[in-house]
N, C-alpha and C positions, 0 to 999 in steps of 0.2 A: 116636499115643496118648501117647508120651513127652513131647512138647511140651506137650500140654494138661495134663499132670500138674504142670507147673511154674506154671500159672496160679494166681493168688491168688483168694480168694473174691470179692473186689471186682470183679476182671476178669470172672469168670463172670457175676456179677449184672449188670454193665454190658452185657455182650454180650447177655444175655437181654432186658434192658429196651430196648436199641437195636432188637432184632428185633421186640419186641412193639409198639413205637411206629413203627418205620420201615416194616415190611411193609404195614400198612394205608395208610400215606401213599403209598408207591410204587404200591400197587394203585389208589388213587384217581387218581393222576397218569396211570397207564396207561389207566384208563377214560376220563379226560378227553381224552387224546391220541387214543385209539381213536375216540371220538365226533367229534372234530374231523376226523380223516381220513375217517371215514364221511360226515360232512357235506360235506366237500370233494368227494368222489367222487360223491355223490348228486345234485349240482347243485341244481335247484330242487325236486326231489321231497322230501317230508317223510319222514324216517326216525325211528322211535322205538325205543328199547330200554329194558329195565328191568334192574335189578340187585337180586338178593335175597341175603340172607345166610342160608346154610343151615348144617347141622351140619358139612359139610365145611370151611367157613370156619374154624370153631373148631378142627377137627383140624389143618388146615394152619397155623393161627396158633400153636398151642401145641406141636405136635410137635417142631419144631427146638429150642426151648429145653429141653424135657424130654429130648431126645436128648443135647444138650450137657451138661446137668447129670449125666445118667446116665453118659456117657462120662468126664466129669471125676471123678466119684466112683469109678468102677471103675479109672481110671488111677492114682488116688492110693493105692489098696490095694497093699501090698507083697506079693510072692509068698509070704512066710512067714505072712501074716495069715490067720487062720481065719474072720474075720467078714466 
């Protein structure tokens, strides 16, 4: 927690934006690679799968940035602050 208290506002915002952009991209790459592996092992048999976005997607997408901002704000409070 001490190290995160030294982060600037810009650094926290950049970390949140990178997460919000990067995590769906990595998920899509993982789905593509998983589909390729499945196609490779299935041989000539057709295999189909679907992907749906549920409420859990939003929770897992926004939870880490919210936790980061909350930890950053709480780490910047000094022990003597009452607020």
